[in-house]
C-alpha positions, 0 to 999 in steps of 0.5 A: 392073102385076102380072106375068101369070105371078104372077097365074096362079100366084096364081089357081091357088093360090086354086083349090087352096085352094077345092078343098081346102076343099070336098074335106075338108069332105065328109069332115069332116062325117061325121068330126065326127059320130063325134068324129074329125078329119082326122088320123084320116081320113088314117090310115084312108086310108093304112092302107086303101091299104096293109094291113100297113104299119108304124107307121114307114111311116105316120109317114113318109107323114103327117109327124107326131110319134110322139106325135100318131100314137100318139093317133090310132092309140090312138083308132082301135084302141080304137074298132075301126077299126084292128088292130095285129099284130106284124111277121113278121120283127121282132116289135117292128114294129107292122103296121096294117090296117083292120078291117071297121068301119074299112074301111066308115068309110074307104069312106064317107069316100071316097064322100063325097069322090068325090061 
């Protein structure tokens, strides 16, 4: 007979998987229309939550390679969603913030997920 505690944990895991699927799908549709993916969404989300964050900080949050983040940021900057500026104390740092179109896109994705 299965352990009841393990059965409860497995049910909780099922529910997390279903919630994640439904939660991400709401934004995935809007992102796909723009040719963007979840990595772009995560970057937009965290940059929007902490304007002026460094690329190093974002790397630490997302736990992806520099190369992967560079691809994502290059695309977001080229499309005008993210702005980069040099650090105040250390000019080698790149500080990230959302542009008006970037903030509008992040808001749209948030609202889709909130629904």
